[in-house]
N, C-alpha and C positions, 0 to 999 in steps of 0.2 A: 550747306546740307544739314538738315536736322538729324538724320541717323548717325548714329555713331559707330557703325560697322560696314564694312563692305565684305563681297563674296569674291575671294580670291580667285585665280585661274584654277580650274580643275581637269587637269589632262588637257587633251587635245581637244575633246568634243564634247564632255560634260558641261562645261559651261559656255559652249561656243555662240548659244543665243540666249544665254540667260538675261541679258539685257531687255528682251523682248518679253521676257517672264515677270522681272520684278521691276525694270526700270521708271514703269509707271507710277509705282507706290514710292518714287524717291529713293531707293536703294540701289547704290553703286556695285557693279560687277565688272569682273574681267574675262574677256575672250580670248583664248589663244589664236594666233595668226600665222601658225608655223604651217599648217597643211592647207596648201591651197586647193588641193583636189577636195577636201572636205568642204572647205569654204565656198567654192564654186557649185557643189551639189547643196548646201544648205541654201544660198542663194537662190536657187533654182525652186527649193522646197516652198521656202517662205514667199517668192514672189507669186507662185501658183497658188498658195493658200490664201494669199491676200488680193488675188486677181490684179497684181501689177505685171507690169511687160518684163518679160527677160530674154536678152539676146546673150547666149553662150560666149564665152571667150575662150577659146580653144588653146590648147597647150602648142601649136605651132607658132603663136604669134609672140613677135618680139615682146620682151619683158612682161608676158602673161600672167605672172604670179603676182608682181604688183596691182595689176590692172584688176584681178581677180578679188584681191584682198579690198581694194579702194571701192569696187563696185558693192560688194558684200557689207561694208562698213556703212557706205552711203544709204543703202536699203534699211539696214537695221537703224540708222537714225530717222529716216523718213517714216518707218513704219511706227518708232517709238513716238516720234511727233504726233502722228494720227491716234494712236493710242491715248496720250496725254491729253491731246485737245478734248477727245471725245469724253475722257473722264471728268474733265472740268466743266464740261456741258450737262453732266447729271446734277441730280438735287440731293441735298443731304437728307437722306432716307436710308434706314436700316436695309442693307443688302446690295447697296451700290458700292461699285468700285471707288466712288469719291469718298464714301464713309469709311471704306476698308483703307484708303490711303492715311485717313487721319488716326483711324483705331490703332494702325500698325507704327504710328509714331512714337518715340519714346516720351515717358510722363514729363520729364524734366525740359522738354524742347518749348520754346515760346510757343511753336505753331500748335503743339499738342493743348497747352494750357488755354490757348486763345479758343481753341475748337470747343474746349469741355465748357469754358464760360458762355460760348455761344448757344450752347445747348438749353442752357436755363435760361435764356433772354426771352421774356414774355412779347415785347413790343415787336411785331411783325416787321416794321419798317426798319428799325435798329439791328433786328436779327438779320435781314436782307444786306445790310451794309456791311455787318461784320462777316456774312458769308462771303461776299464779294472779296473784301479784303484778305480772306483765307485763301481764296483761289488765286488771287494775285503774287502770293507768297510762296505758292507750291513750287516745288523743283522736281525736274526729272532726274532719275539716278544717272550717273556717268556710262558711258559705252567705253572702259578702258580695255586697253589690249596687252597681250604679253607675248614679249619676243624673248626666246631663250638665247641670250648672245653668242653662246658658245655653238648653237646648232646653226652652221653657217656654210654650207657647201658650195663650193665654187661651180658655176654652170657653163655649160658650153653654149657658144653663140647660136643663134637662130637665124636663119637668111642672112648670114654675115654681119649681125647686129650683136655687139656685146651684151651678155647678159649678167644681170647684179647677182652676187652671191645670194644665198637664200635668206639670211639675216637682213641683209640691205636690201633686197627686194621686200621684205616683209615691212620693213620701217619706211619704203617710200610708199607703200601701198597705204598704210597710215596717215603719213605725213600730207598725201595728196586727196584724203577723204575730207569730208565736210564737219568730222567729228570734232567738236570742241572737248576734249577729253586727255587723257593721259596714255603714255606708253610705259608700260613695266617693263623694264630690262633685268632680268634675271640671270642666274649661273653664271655670274662671274664678269670680267671686263673684257670686251673686245675692243680694242684701240679703232681698228678698221670701220667697225659698227658707228661707234661714238664720234668719230671723225664725220661720218656721213650726216650725222644729225645737222651739222653747218649748212647743208645745201637746201634747208628747208626754213622759210622765213616764218612759220607757224612758231616756230620754238623761240624765236626772239620776240621781244614787245613791239606791239604795233604801235599806231600814233596815240592810242588811249594808255599806253603803257601798259596793256594786257597780253598775256600769253594764251593764243588759241590752241595751243596744244603743250601739254606739259610732260615733265620727265619723271619717271618714279624709277627709283631704284630699290629692287629687292636685294636687301644685304642681311648678312649674319654677324657682322661684328663692326664696332666704330672705326676701327684703322682703314678697312677695306673700303667703307662707305665715303671717309674723307679723301682717301686718295682718288676714287673714282669722281667724287665732287669736283676736286680741285682741278682733275683733268679736264673736264667740262667747263668749270668757270673760267677757265684760261682762253677758253673759246666763247666766252659770251653765252654760254648756256647754263640754264638754272636749273638744278634739282629741286623740284616742288614738293617731293614727300620721298622720304625713306621708310621703306616698309621692311621693319625688322622681322625675319622670320627665325623661328627656332631652327638649329642644325638638324637635329633629329625629330623631334616632335611636331611633324608636319608630313603633308601629303607629297606623293610624285618622289623626285630625286631628293636625297637626303644629302645635304652639303654639309657633313659633320664640321665642327670648328674642332682646334686641337685642346679641347677640355674647357674652352670659355662657354659658361653657361647663361641661360637667358636672363635671368635677373641682373647679374654683374654689368651685362652687356646694355640692359636698359638703364642701369644707374648711370653709365660712362656716358650715355647719350644724353640722359639728363643734365648731368653736371657739365658737360662740355658743349651744351646745345648754344649757348650764346656766343660763347667762344669759336664755335665752329662757323656761325652764322656772320660774325664780323669777319672772319678771314676768308670766307667765301664771297662775300658783300663785295670786298675791295678787289678781288681778281674779277669779279664778275663786271663791276662797273669800268674798270681798267681795258678788258677786253671789249666791252660795247663800245667804250670812247674809241680805241684803236680800229674799230670798224666803221666809225663814222656818226655814231649815235652823239646827238646835241643836246642839250638842255639838262633838265633834273632827270636822273635815271632812278627810277622806282624800284626797289628790292622786292620781289615778288616774295609771297609767305612761303614758309618752307614748314610742311608739315611732318610729324613722325607717327609711326603707328606701328602696331605689333601683330604678327599672326602665328598661328601653329601651336594646336593644342589647347586653346582655351575651351572651357567645357561647361562654366556655370557663370551665371549673371554676378555673382560675388567675385569671381576671379578676373570677369570683364571690367567691373566698376572699379576694383582696386588696381588694376594695371593703368587704367584710364586716369585716376586720380593721382596714384601714388608717383607715377612715372610722368605724370603732365603730358600725357599723349593725346593726338587729337582723334584717333579713331582706332578700333581693333577688326582683325579679320577673322571670319568663320567660313572655313571652307570644307572640309570632309563632312560635318554634319548635315550641310545641304545635299549630299549625295543620297540622304533619306528622305527628301522634299520632292516629290515627283513632278510637282509643277514649277519647280524651279531649276533642275538640271535634266540632262538626258542619260537616265540609267535605266537600260531594258530590264522586264520585268523579273526574268529568273535571275540576274545579278541582283536587282533590288530586294528580291525576297532572300536570297542567300545573306546579303548584308545585315537585313533586318534581325535575322536569325543568330547571325555570327557571335562568335566569343573571343575572348581576347587572342587565344592562341592561333586563332585563324588570321592575323595580321602579323607580319614578319618584313624585317629589312633584309632585301635579298640583293643577289648580284646579278641578276636578270636584265639590267639595262646595257645595251651595247655600248653606253657612254663610259661604261667602267666606273661609273659613280653608284654608290649603295642607293638601292630603290625599293620603295614600300611597296609591299605587296599583298596580296589576299590570296590564301589558298585554295578557296572554292571558286576560281573562275573557270570558264570554260577554256580559256587560252592554257592555263596550267594543265588542264586533262589533255587538251591536243598536243601539248609540248610531250608528254610522257607517252601518248600513243604515237608520236613519230619516233620516239627513242626505241619504244618497245619494236617497232617496225624495222629499225635499222636505218632510218631516214630523218636523222636529227636536223635541226635548223629549219628555218621559215623561206618561202620565196621572196624574194626582195624586188619589190616593184617600186617604191616609192624613194627609196634611196636618200631620205633625209639625214640617217645616222652613219652613212660610210664615212670610214677613217681608216680602216687597217689595210696596211701595204705589204704585210709580213709574206705573202705567196704571191700576190698580184703587183701590177705596175698601176692600174685603176684601183683607187681605194675602195673596199667592199665592207660590208656591214659584218659585225661577229655574231650577229644572231641570223645569219643568212645561212642556207643549205650549203652554199658553196664554201664559204669559210670554214663552219664546222666541220664537213668532209676532210677538208686539206689540213685543218689543223690535229684531228683525230688520228690521220694516216700520220702524220709528223711526229706526234707523242707516241704513236705504236712502233715507230723505227727507232725511238731513243732508249736510252739504257735506263729505263724505270723498272720498279717491282711492280709486282701486279697491283698491289694496294695503291701505290703512288701514280700509277696508270690511271686506275680508275677515279681517284679522286680528281686529277686534272682532266679528265675527260667529263667528269660532272660539272666542273668548273664552265667548261666550253659550252656545255649543251643545257647550262641554266640560262643561258642568255636567250630572250624573246623578242619577237618583232613589236615594236612598240607603234610604229607607226600605222600598222592595220589595227593592232588590238585595242589601241586607247580611241578609236574613231567607230569601231564596229557597234557600240551600244547606242550611238545617236541613230544610226542606219537602222537598227532592229527598233528603236522605241517609236520613230517616225515613219516606220514601215517603208523605208527607203532602200533594203537590201537589194542588190542585184541578184540574177540568177547564177549560180556557180559562186558567189561571193563568199567568202570565210566568214563564218559567222561567230568565232572565236572572240571572247571579250576580255580585254585587260583592264583592270582598273587599280588606281594606286592610293588609296586614302591613307590618312595620317591614322597612327596607332589610337588616335584618341576617338576615333568613332566606335571602338570596341563599347565604350559606355553607352552608346545610344542603341536601343533595341526597337524596331519597328519602324513604321513608315508615318511621317509627320506631314501636317499641312505647313504652308508657308507661315500662317497667321502662328501656328504653335511654335515653330522655331523662333519667330520674331519675338514673340511672348517670353519664350525662354530665355534668349539673350538679354531681353530687358528685366527679368525676375518677375513676371506677371504669373508665370507658370513654371514648374521645374520637371523637366521632362527627365531628370536623373535622380526623381526621389526614391530613396530606398537603394540606391546603386552605391556600392562600396568603391569609390574612387580616390585617389590621393591628389595633393594639390598640383597644379600644372608645374610647378617649378620641381616637385619631388619627381614626377612622371618623367620629365626631361632628365634630371639626374641620373635615373635609374637605366634610362635609355644610354646614356653615355658610358655609365659604368660596364653595361653590357656590351657595347661596341669595344671599349677598351679590352675587356676581358677576350673577346673573339678575336680581335686584332693579335694581341698577344700568343693566343693557341695556335693560330695560324702562321707566326713567325718564330714559334718556340725552338724550330730544330735549326736554325741559324741567325740567331740574336747577337747581332752586331752592337759595337758600342753606341754606333750613331742611333740604332733602335732603342737602346736601353736609355740613352740621354733623352730621345723623344718621349717615351712611355713615362720617365721620372717627370719630365715638364708637364706632361698631360694629366698625371695624377695630382702634382702639385696645384694645377689650375682648377681640379674637380675640388680639392681640399679647400681652396681660397674660396670657391662657389659656396661650398656648405658652411663656412664662417659666415660668409655674407648672409646666407639664410637665415642662420641661427639669430643674426642681429635684426633681422627683417622681421622675424615673427611677431614681436610686441608691437608693431607698426601696424599689422594687418587688424583693422579696427571692426570689420564687416563679418567676422566669423568668431565662432563659440571659442571657448577655452579648451573644449573637447577638441575641436578641429586643431587648434594651435598645438595642444600637446600630442596629438597624433603626428603632426608636421615635425615636430623636434625629435620624438622616437624615430621616425623612419629617416631622419637626418643621421641621427646617432648609428642606427643600423647601416646605411651607405658608408659612413666613416669606417665603420668596422671592416665591412667588404674590401675597401679601398686598402685597408693596413695589411690585408690578408694578402694582397697582391705582391709577390716579390718577383723582380725581374732582374737578371743580372747576367752576362755573359758567362759566369762561372757554372750557371745551372743550365745553359744551353746543352 
């Protein structure tokens, strides 16, 4: 691949068909395959738009979830193949998609350099030869998919046939598709899901030693990455890429580390990369031999990338070079690129005009994990309206996030009207002060339905909304989007990533590492304030360790500053000053059981 960035998964629906929008230009992107209802509707939509046959897959069919996913991914691959072949039939003239393909390439790529040389060739025959060679070297972007490993509801049998759990069905849908791409496994380790990978030959080397489908782990630290990769290597399954994501400076759910910052994490991957490769290679070979593979076993390539909070071309370039990374991920800024993602007009306008204060980490997710939220959503407006009417919570139709059995035998979702009513009644019967009661009720009613809210925008944008269907939109950008104001074309965003233009010119913004550090300090401060009344020795020990990790991260960044060669002295001095200010804020934090 010539491009050095990819577009990570964006919610359930915001990037569900992004491969059809950017793939023909060689840009890889990730689509969520959690919601089979959304996927089935998107398949119907794109089949109709492209005059393709569409046969519905009903929810009474055995294993319908996996079948829907396979059918949709196959359709996307077929449509992308047609787009790409049509693009290659075009001529090298201004305004064509073919020319756009090459103009979007980074200047440092061999493909772009050859293209620029071709433009200056005067001999028509030679020019035609070079143009043909350029077309032969073109590549489509990958249609990668994302599965949240822990979103894995068990399903009841249909017609007497056992149904796979949600995550396993998603994996099977991908594994049985014609895609030659990767599955991004995120949100932690699921041994049942990882074991299910063994059932599909495409994750093992074929007769040419190639992997038809690859495993990509989204991770937040080296230790967990190695544990998961070893678990898989012992089964003869290779992790082709580790996508390191900032714990807090990202979109969607925020899986905070215990104070481990992105810079030191990247440094550990850089230092231990070869050691890890050697250890995993030995396990992988032994496992394949045990499974009956003979002859020379080729070790596949292992890539490492980073995503979460990257905002400028200088940051992108520094990360790639200094940490010897293979790629970067740019997610939330693409929510402001209408031709790349599914954001309805009202939400897009609100995002384009938003300020830093409009984005915050909330307790909105039924998963119980901190969730990046946007204050100006129609879903937030609806949530408050329901509370005001005395009807908190949402109808629960899809049940992807059901997990709570506090009041019911069957698991229910904490964002559901049923759960919130039961929980509020329970709280009202408890011995709490008025202030404590209201605080607890606010925690309960903060939960929102993500299953519906994260797909509505795609239905609105593509005019697919059904009568009486909820139009409330939830969106979960990372805090970094606050620095991008307005709507952008694909060309503008890609040129920004590669340093051709600067979409943040004149914007006051700290370095990516500083932004994440400040998010962690605020996270720690908030956690302490919530635990202040019952601060245990265990909590104090945790907070002390957390602060020590942040302090170590600050010291690491102080030593890193002189190595940042692509920034001015003014920039680096500002970074040092902000590190010193963060250090002071940490020193001010005092926690002990004596203060409780």
